[in-house]
PALO-104718 format. One line per field, with one value per atom (N, C-alpha, C): atom name; x, y, z. Coordinates in Angstrom, 3 decimals. Each point is the difference from the previous one (the first is absolute). Example, Ala and Ser with C-alpha at 12.3 -4.5 7.8 and 13.67 -1.06 7.14 Angstrom:
2
site <- N, CA, C, N, CA, C .
xx <- 13.190, -0.890, 0.900, -0.350, 0.820, -0.770 .
yy <- -5.690, 1.190, 1.200, 1.050, 1.190, 1.090 .
zz <- 7.800, 0.000, 0.000, -0.720, 0.060, 0.730 .
This chain:
188
site <- N, CA, C, N, CA, C, N, CA, C, N, CA, C, N, CA, C, N, CA, C, N, CA, C, N, CA, C, N, CA, C, N, CA, C, N, CA, C, N, CA, C, N, CA, C, N, CA, C, N, CA, C, N, CA, C, N, CA, C, N, CA, C, N, CA, C, N, CA, C, N, CA, C, N, CA, C, N, CA, C, N, CA, C, N, CA, C, N, CA, C, N, CA, C, N, CA, C, N, CA, C, N, CA, C, N, CA, C, N, CA, C, N, CA, C, N, CA, C, N, CA, C, N, CA, C, N, CA, C, N, CA, C, N, CA, C, N, CA, C, N, CA, C, N, CA, C, N, CA, C, N, CA, C, N, CA, C, N, CA, C, N, CA, C, N, CA, C, N, CA, C, N, CA, C, N, CA, C, N, CA, C, N, CA, C, N, CA, C, N, CA, C, N, CA, C, N, CA, C, N, CA, C, N, CA, C, N, CA, C, N, CA, C, N, CA, C, N, CA, C, N, CA, C, N, CA, C, N, CA, C, N, CA, C, N, CA, C, N, CA, C, N, CA, C, N, CA, C, N, CA, C, N, CA, C, N, CA, C, N, CA, C, N, CA, C, N, CA, C, N, CA, C, N, CA, C, N, CA, C, N, CA, C, N, CA, C, N, CA, C, N, CA, C, N, CA, C, N, CA, C, N, CA, C, N, CA, C, N, CA, C, N, CA, C, N, CA, C, N, CA, C, N, CA, C, N, CA, C, N, CA, C, N, CA, C, N, CA, C, N, CA, C, N, CA, C, N, CA, C, N, CA, C, N, CA, C, N, CA, C, N, CA, C, N, CA, C, N, CA, C, N, CA, C, N, CA, C, N, CA, C, N, CA, C, N, CA, C, N, CA, C, N, CA, C, N, CA, C, N, CA, C, N, CA, C, N, CA, C, N, CA, C, N, CA, C, N, CA, C, N, CA, C, N, CA, C, N, CA, C, N, CA, C, N, CA, C, N, CA, C, N, CA, C, N, CA, C, N, CA, C, N, CA, C, N, CA, C, N, CA, C, N, CA, C, N, CA, C, N, CA, C, N, CA, C, N, CA, C, N, CA, C, N, CA, C, N, CA, C, N, CA, C, N, CA, C, N, CA, C, N, CA, C, N, CA, C, N, CA, C, N, CA, C, N, CA, C, N, CA, C, N, CA, C, N, CA, C, N, CA, C, N, CA, C, N, CA, C, N, CA, C, N, CA, C, N, CA, C, N, CA, C, N, CA, C, N, CA, C, N, CA, C, N, CA, C, N, CA, C, N, CA, C, N, CA, C, N, CA, C, N, CA, C, N, CA, C, N, CA, C, N, CA, C, N, CA, C, N, CA, C, N, CA, C, N, CA, C, N, CA, C, N, CA, C, N, CA, C, N, CA, C, N, CA, C, N, CA, C, N, CA, C, N, CA, C, N, CA, C, N, CA, C, N, CA, C, N, CA, C, N, CA, C, N, CA, C .
xx <- -50.758, 0.516, 1.520, 0.521, 1.417, 0.743, 1.004, 0.781, 1.475, 0.727, 1.418, 0.822, 0.968, 0.900, -0.501, -1.288, -0.564, -0.224, 0.538, -0.207, -1.467, -0.395, -1.337, 0.194, -0.761, 0.089, -1.176, 0.341, -0.991, -0.092, -1.210, -0.201, -0.379, -0.031, -0.381, 0.504, 0.101, 0.353, -1.015, -1.256, -1.041, 0.254, 0.430, 0.310, 1.243, 0.983, 1.210, -0.357, -0.842, -0.467, -0.767, -0.861, -0.784, 0.914, 1.078, 0.943, 0.692, 0.321, 0.566, -0.977, -1.281, -1.037, -0.093, 0.120, -0.026, 1.142, 1.189, 1.143, -0.220, -0.530, -0.234, -0.861, -0.998, -0.908, 0.687, 1.176, 0.740, 1.179, 0.363, 1.185, -0.237, 0.989, -0.004, 1.293, -0.094, 1.227, 0.682, 1.291, 0.919, 0.371, 0.147, 0.401, 0.624, 0.992, 0.595, -0.589, -0.502, -0.506, 0.967, 0.778, 1.050, -0.503, -0.053, -0.526, 1.130, 0.296, 1.068, -0.593, 0.697, -0.427, 0.596, 0.084, 0.559, -0.935, 0.487, -0.837, -1.238, -1.159, -1.228, -0.582, 0.510, -0.500, -1.280, -0.389, -1.253, 0.150, 1.197, 0.221, -0.900, -0.080, -0.831, -1.483, -0.392, -1.400, -0.374, 0.886, -0.216, -0.105, 0.858, -0.008, -1.311, -0.579, -1.315, -1.012, 0.052, -0.899, 0.272, 1.280, 0.339, -0.484, 0.368, -0.322, -1.505, -0.671, -1.454, -0.680, 0.534, -0.545, 0.134, 0.996, 0.179, -0.858, -0.657, -0.868, 0.736, 1.253, 0.803, -0.084, -0.466, -0.117, -0.825, -0.530, -0.668, 1.084, -0.318, 0.971, 0.633, -0.817, 0.529, 0.901, 0.029, 0.874, 1.380, 0.148, 1.280, 0.763, 1.131, 0.847, 1.409, 0.800, 1.376, 0.802, 0.717, 0.851, 1.392, 0.097, 1.290, 0.836, -0.621, 0.764, -0.016, -1.089, -0.046, 0.608, 0.110, 0.596, -0.850, -0.744, -0.833, -1.340, -1.080, -1.338, -0.483, -0.640, -0.508, -1.517, -0.672, -1.450, -0.340, -1.114, -0.406, -1.478, -0.337, -1.395, -0.298, -1.119, -0.477, -1.089, 0.295, -0.994, -0.762, -1.208, -0.705, 0.708, -0.176, 0.668, -0.440, -1.120, -0.463, 0.479, 0.747, 0.432, 1.153, 0.369, 1.013, 1.396, 0.308, 1.339, 0.043, -0.986, -0.076, 1.083, 0.538, 0.991, -0.639, 0.793, -0.515, 0.050, -1.088, -0.075, -1.303, -0.052, -1.232, -0.968, -1.144, -0.957, -0.877, -0.306, -0.976, 0.388, 1.222, 0.415, 0.163, 0.698, 0.301, -1.254, -1.056, -1.188, -1.254, 0.154, -1.156, -1.144, 0.312, -1.042, -0.519, 0.564, -0.423, -1.107, -1.144, -1.139, 0.066, 0.559, 0.031, 1.455, 0.483, 1.400, 0.437, -0.888, 0.437, 0.421, -0.348, 0.426, 1.356, 0.467, 1.314, 1.057, 1.020, 1.001, 1.357, 0.664, 1.348, 1.005, 1.231, 1.037, 0.125, 0.453, 0.110, 0.995, -0.344, 0.884, 0.687, 1.317, 0.737, 0.444, -0.129, 0.469, 0.989, 1.205, 1.041, 0.156, -0.032, 0.230, 1.330, 0.993, 1.373, 0.462, 0.595, 0.549, 1.507, 0.782, 1.450, 0.719, -0.730, 0.600, 1.171, -0.121, 1.033, 1.062, -0.096, 0.977, 1.246, 1.144, 1.244, 0.893, -0.275, 0.832, -0.578, 0.728, -0.476, -0.183, 0.886, -0.117, -1.316, -0.386, -1.287, -1.158, 0.103, -1.052, -0.191, 1.095, -0.084, -0.751, 0.077, -0.663, -1.522, -0.543, -1.454, -0.647, 0.783, -0.558, -0.832, 0.301, -0.798, 0.177, 1.082, 0.176, -1.180, -0.508, -1.165, -1.227, -0.196, -1.140, 0.104, 1.228, 0.211, -0.041, -0.160, -0.068, -1.445, -0.965, -1.404, -0.663, -1.163, -0.722, -0.718, 0.588, -0.515, 0.075, -0.539, 0.179, 0.872, 1.141, 0.940, 0.090, -0.454, 0.010, 1.193, 0.901, 1.242, 0.099, 0.053, 0.293, 1.521, 0.536, 1.440, 0.693, -0.449, 0.530, 1.470, 0.546, 1.422, 0.890, -0.564, 0.750, -0.239, -0.763, -0.303, 1.027, 0.860, 1.081, -0.066, -1.127, -0.142, -0.371, 0.494, -0.376, -1.360, -0.792, -1.301, -0.381, -0.576, -0.493, -1.424, -0.554, -1.386, -0.175, -1.161, -0.321, -0.051, 0.281, 0.000, -0.867, -0.662, -0.722, 0.553, 0.368, 0.531, -0.972, -0.121, -0.807, 0.851, -0.014, 0.713, -1.042, 0.129, -0.927, 0.773, -0.571, 0.640, -1.000, 0.445, -0.828, 0.035, -1.165, -0.059, -0.219, -1.192, -0.306, -1.264, -0.087, -1.165, -0.173, -1.192, -0.288, 0.218, 0.533, 0.180, 1.275, -0.130, 1.111, -0.034, 1.182, 0.107, 0.399, -0.771, 0.248, 0.240, 1.163, 0.317, 0.277, -0.789, 0.139, 0.604, 1.109, 0.693, -0.725, 0.316, -0.444, 0.618, -0.689, 0.595, 1.278, 1.023, 1.275, 0.042, 0.034, 0.052, 1.449, 0.217, 1.348, 0.653, 1.309, 0.770, -0.471, -0.509, -0.447, -1.449, -0.585, -1.354, -1.058, 0.188, -0.956, -1.405, -0.969, -1.398, -0.347, -1.070, -0.447, -0.285, 0.301, -0.234, -1.409, -0.687, -1.305, -1.088, -1.181, -1.197, -0.406, -0.583, -0.531, -1.443, -0.401, -1.373, -1.038 .
yy <- 14.047, 0.179, 0.146, 0.934, 0.280, -1.178, -0.495, -1.140, 0.344, -0.165, 0.325, -1.194, 0.270, -1.028, -0.781, -0.054, -0.718, 0.973, -0.306, 0.906, 0.097, 1.190, 0.263, 0.464, -0.539, 0.451, 0.916, 1.230, 1.004, -0.035, 0.043, -0.042, 1.347, 1.038, 1.330, 1.060, 1.245, 1.084, 0.106, -0.254, 0.074, -1.027, -1.211, -1.017, 0.392, 0.620, 0.449, 1.096, 0.930, 1.060, -0.611, -0.976, -0.646, -0.678, -0.614, -0.647, 1.058, 1.155, 1.108, 0.490, 0.079, 0.415, -0.991, -1.290, -1.015, 0.222, 0.248, 0.244, 1.266, 1.046, 1.273, -0.194, -0.848, -0.209, -0.676, -0.540, -0.700, 0.803, 1.107, 0.754, 0.829, 0.028, 0.818, 0.810, 1.326, 0.800, -0.092, 0.169, 0.237, -1.312, 0.051, -1.182, 0.425, -0.760, 0.147, -1.094, 0.387, -0.964, 0.053, -1.069, -0.037, -0.749, 0.706, -0.591, -0.215, -1.248, -0.356, -0.545, 0.240, -0.505, 0.845, -0.574, 0.706, 1.128, 0.831, 1.037, -0.653, 0.577, -0.522, -1.206, -0.333, -1.190, 0.258, 1.280, 0.300, 0.613, 0.473, 0.573, 1.216, 0.910, 1.188, -0.369, -0.946, -0.446, -0.604, -0.805, -0.585, 1.114, 1.021, 1.140, 0.772, 0.102, 0.649, -0.666, -1.317, -0.735, 0.272, 0.047, 0.252, 1.393, 1.009, 1.380, 0.263, -0.498, 0.190, -0.829, -1.161, -0.833, 0.635, 0.858, 0.735, 1.258, 0.311, 1.171, 1.313, -0.051, 1.219, 0.646, -0.734, 0.545, -0.976, 0.522, -0.854, -0.682, -1.142, -0.741, 0.856, 0.814, 0.799, 1.144, 0.286, 1.043, -0.539, -1.313, -0.624, -0.279, 0.678, -0.180, -0.346, -0.441, -0.352, 1.252, -0.023, 1.138, -0.117, -0.557, -0.230, 1.273, 1.124, 1.235, 0.870, -0.023, 0.783, -0.776, -1.297, -0.945, -0.300, 0.981, -0.236, 0.711, -0.743, 0.588, -0.223, 1.008, -0.107, 0.126, -0.931, 0.002, 0.083, 0.605, 0.129, -0.304, -0.675, -0.371, 0.144, 0.612, 0.056, -1.053, -1.056, -1.058, 0.178, -0.557, -0.041, -1.027, 0.081, -0.955, -1.428, -0.179, -1.347, -0.458, 0.819, -0.311, -0.976, -0.475, -1.021, 0.453, 1.275, 0.466, 0.675, -0.278, 0.652, -0.510, 0.862, -0.448, -0.859, -0.867, -0.863, 0.755, 0.672, 0.723, -0.354, 0.293, -0.217, 1.132, -0.342, 1.004, 0.454, -0.874, 0.315, 1.212, 0.071, 1.112, 1.283, -0.096, 1.191, 0.656, -0.770, 0.532, -0.114, 0.089, -0.223, 0.984, 1.205, 0.990, -0.028, -0.859, -0.063, -1.042, 0.416, -0.910, -0.882, 0.508, -0.767, -0.187, -1.230, -0.310, 0.406, -0.043, 0.308, 1.457, 0.864, 1.392, 0.228, -0.989, 0.118, -0.220, 0.829, -0.069, -0.360, -0.934, -0.415, 0.976, -0.045, 0.835, -0.339, 0.952, -0.288, -1.117, -0.862, -1.076, 0.456, -0.057, 0.327, -1.288, -0.002, -1.110, 0.586, -0.539, 0.445, -1.069, 0.435, -0.898, 0.434, -0.864, 0.337, -0.888, 0.603, -0.746, 0.254, -1.032, 0.154, -0.414, -0.156, -0.453, 0.882, 1.300, 0.938, 0.291, -0.628, 0.217, -0.834, 0.663, -0.695, -0.301, 0.587, -0.253, 0.654, -0.147, 0.513, 1.512, 0.723, 1.468, 0.402, -0.680, 0.280, -0.306, -1.116, -0.422, 1.031, 0.533, 1.001, 1.257, 0.360, 1.225, -0.102, -1.195, -0.184, 0.347, 0.084, 0.331, -1.119, -1.237, -1.106, -0.189, 0.548, -0.075, 0.670, 1.094, 0.678, -0.904, -0.681, -0.915, -1.120, -0.454, -1.098, 0.446, 1.293, 0.502, 0.146, -0.296, 0.083, -1.344, -0.198, -1.246, 0.088, -0.619, 0.101, -1.362, -0.051, -1.166, 0.487, -0.645, 0.385, -1.152, 0.276, -1.000, 0.319, -0.972, 0.246, -0.932, 0.603, -0.758, -0.011, -1.101, -0.215, -0.009, -0.867, -0.006, -0.393, -0.626, -0.368, 1.245, 1.167, 1.259, 0.772, -0.584, 0.625, -0.473, 0.900, -0.395, 0.684, 0.651, 0.622, -1.056, 0.180, -0.898, 0.407, -0.981, 0.273, -1.157, 0.344, -0.996, -0.436, 0.569, -0.286, -1.418, -0.580, -1.280, 0.185, -1.087, 0.046, -1.114, 0.356, -0.987, 0.137, -1.114, 0.029, -0.671, 0.590, -0.607, -0.037, -1.126, -0.148, -0.135, 0.839, -0.044, -0.418, -0.936, -0.488, 0.055, 0.535, 0.035, -1.385, -0.585, -1.323, 0.149, 0.363, 0.299, 0.834, 0.859, 0.876, 0.809, -0.060, 0.730, -0.851, -1.205, -0.901, 0.318, -0.018, 0.252, -1.031, -0.440, -0.855, 0.909, -0.039, 0.828, -0.921, 0.157, -0.779, 0.979, -0.091, 0.887, -0.804, 0.509, -0.717, 0.152, -0.905, 0.171, 1.290, 0.739, 1.224, -0.324, 0.806, -0.129, 1.087, -0.399, 0.978, 0.372, 1.206, 0.478, -0.784, 0.156, -0.727, 0.304, 1.197, 0.333, -0.413, -0.768, -0.511, 1.079, 0.920, 1.099, -0.546, 0.856, -0.406, -0.685, -0.754, -0.722, 0.948, -0.440, 0.798, -0.212, -1.004, -0.348, -0.040, 0.425, -0.236, -1.436, -0.633, -1.335, 0.134, -0.808, 0.144, -0.422 .
zz <- -10.625, 1.354, -0.056, 0.784, 0.040, 0.608, -0.716, 0.452, -0.122, 1.091, -0.006, -0.451, -0.871, -0.470, -1.199, -0.212, -1.145, -1.146, -1.172, -1.140, -0.394, -0.419, -0.524, -1.429, -0.935, -1.386, -0.288, -0.348, -0.394, -1.517, -0.519, -1.447, -0.593, 0.851, -0.484, 0.966, -0.466, 0.926, 1.144, -0.268, 1.033, 1.116, -0.375, 1.006, 0.798, -0.661, 0.690, 1.005, -0.403, 0.905, 1.166, -0.282, 1.062, 1.025, -0.457, 0.925, 0.865, -0.594, 0.775, 1.055, -0.368, 0.962, 1.163, -0.308, 1.062, 0.978, -0.528, 0.865, 0.822, -0.612, 0.694, 1.246, -0.081, 1.125, 1.178, -0.234, 1.052, 0.548, -0.646, 0.404, 1.260, 0.865, 1.197, 0.019, 0.007, 0.027, 1.376, 0.064, -1.109, -0.681, -1.320, -0.751, -1.329, -0.415, -1.325, -0.882, -1.160, -0.972, -1.175, -0.175, -1.007, -1.232, -1.157, -1.232, -1.001, -0.262, -0.932, -1.290, -1.094, -1.302, -1.105, -1.156, -1.150, -0.446, -0.908, -0.604, -0.608, 0.233, -0.586, 0.705, 1.181, 0.687, 0.800, 0.168, 0.681, 1.381, 0.339, 1.332, 0.252, -0.958, 0.184, -0.013, -0.810, -0.021, 1.354, 0.564, 1.324, 1.046, -0.132, 0.924, -0.089, -1.199, -0.151, 0.937, 0.080, 0.880, 1.464, 0.371, 1.406, 0.414, -0.772, 0.373, -0.049, -1.029, -0.051, 1.085, 0.307, 1.068, 1.368, 0.169, 1.248, 0.038, -1.120, -0.063, -0.156, -0.469, -0.111, -1.377, -1.005, -1.362, -0.833, -1.083, -0.981, -0.836, -0.561, -0.808, -1.085, -0.693, -1.112, 0.472, 1.295, 0.548, 0.364, -0.006, 0.347, -1.285, -0.155, -1.177, 0.453, -0.920, 0.326, 0.336, 1.118, 0.339, -0.615, -1.204, -0.638, -0.100, -0.335, -0.166, 1.250, 0.766, 1.232, 1.163, -0.133, 0.935, 1.240, 0.515, 1.176, -0.175, 0.205, 0.090, 1.428, 0.570, 1.364, -0.049, 0.651, 0.113, 1.474, 0.314, 1.395, 0.117, 1.074, 0.239, 1.482, 0.302, 1.387, 0.117, 0.715, 0.150, 1.300, 0.046, 1.280, 0.859, 1.300, 0.880, -0.268, -0.668, -0.308, -1.365, -0.718, -1.365, -0.045, -1.213, -0.154, 0.391, -0.110, 0.329, 1.363, 0.809, 1.305, 0.926, 0.852, 0.956, 1.076, 0.594, 1.053, 1.324, 0.371, 1.267, 0.683, 1.253, 0.743, -0.323, -0.532, -0.428, 1.162, 0.929, 1.033, 0.852, 0.480, 0.850, -0.813, -1.134, -0.803, -0.559, -0.184, -0.669, 0.866, 1.295, 0.863, -0.243, -0.535, -0.245, -1.440, -0.831, -1.393, -0.110, -0.512, -0.091, -1.237, -1.082, -1.234, -0.427, 0.071, -0.268, -1.401, -0.997, -1.353, -0.164, 0.939, -0.074, 0.668, 0.754, 0.626, -1.076, -0.011, -1.068, 0.576, -0.643, 0.376, -0.596, 0.485, -0.611, -1.485, -0.821, -1.435, -0.268, -0.917, -0.428, -1.274, -0.017, -1.218, -0.666, -1.318, -0.814, -0.996, 0.006, -0.920, -1.082, -1.254, -1.138, -0.608, 0.094, -0.364, -1.147, -1.026, -1.132, -0.033, 0.277, 0.081, -1.277, -1.102, -1.251, -0.434, 0.172, -0.447, 1.058, 1.152, 1.072, -0.291, 0.004, -0.344, 1.192, 1.140, 1.170, 1.229, 1.117, 1.274, -0.026, -0.674, -0.061, -0.657, -1.082, -0.646, 0.949, 0.698, 0.922, 1.118, 0.510, 1.071, -0.422, -1.265, -0.469, 0.031, 0.127, 0.005, 1.331, 1.056, 1.311, 0.607, -0.336, 0.535, 1.507, 0.552, 1.452, 0.692, -0.596, 0.577, -0.038, -1.108, -0.118, 1.024, 0.253, 0.934, 1.461, 0.219, 1.375, 0.480, -0.861, 0.378, -0.260, 0.555, -0.210, -1.339, -1.005, -1.361, -0.675, -1.197, -0.870, -1.142, -0.190, -1.046, -0.999, -1.220, -1.075, -0.886, -0.166, -0.733, -1.195, -1.202, -1.215, -0.179, -0.462, -0.172, 1.370, 0.924, 1.370, 0.103, -1.017, 0.040, 0.036, -0.299, 0.046, 1.302, 0.898, 1.295, 1.015, 0.443, 0.912, 1.366, 0.291, 1.317, 1.034, 1.211, 1.100, 0.539, 0.310, 0.593, 0.910, 1.126, 0.950, -0.346, -1.048, -0.361, -0.524, 0.241, -0.638, -1.518, -0.720, -1.460, -0.569, -1.073, -0.790, -1.414, -0.591, -1.357, -0.954, -1.160, -1.059, -1.258, -0.666, -1.270, -1.086, -1.035, -1.128, -1.246, -0.729, -1.218, -1.152, -1.124, -1.204, -0.619, -0.230, -0.613, -1.504, -0.402, -1.401, -0.051, -0.988, -0.097, 1.278, 0.587, 1.235, 1.256, -0.162, 1.143, 0.771, 1.324, 0.905, 1.118, 0.422, 1.177, 1.159, 1.076, 1.171, 1.195, 0.630, 1.187, 1.133, 1.056, 1.151, 1.139, 0.543, 1.073, 1.329, 0.910, 1.380, 0.512, 0.837, 0.551, 0.757, -0.241, 0.694, 1.049, 1.264, 1.067, 0.258, 0.433, 0.244, 1.126, 0.111, 1.005, 1.417, 0.239, 1.351, 0.250, -0.938, 0.188, -0.132, -0.935, -0.194, -0.185, 0.178, -0.051, -1.312, 0.023, -1.191, -1.143, -1.199, -1.187, -0.531, 0.504, -0.560, 1.055, -0.400, 0.798, -0.231, 0.966, -0.228, -0.435, -0.999, -0.525, 1.006 .
């Protein structure tokens, strides 16, 4: 079960992916997911779980964007799906007999690796302002290099390599923006 503030020790890449999937089921766009940790701490493995948990890609399709810097995934969920927007279904779909055929707007998930970013000028070249102008989930590795302002809620996860395949994962309580932006998490 997903627990905020309490460290979780993963003993395998599969457990790290599973923890990412747990977080994915709770995410509500727009949200920034900030992943901190040294090289090899499991940030991309954790991201595989988030993105596959959102139904936007298979685990093996999620790779580190170290050289491309940004990977974009898109998923069209049914209105009953985990990444569905919070809207009133009854009025909008009064003529639809089967809810699973109703489709929500596409959900974009951005996977960003800022390891090679050296300053604000480099950051600006990525076009993240565009990503932040839509309701998306933006996962950022190396968040200490992210200097853009955003009113979006943030969730931070710290990953630490312990030994072998073991990782300590600590997920913070969601931090809502100063203007009280919408919740970053669905309640189970």
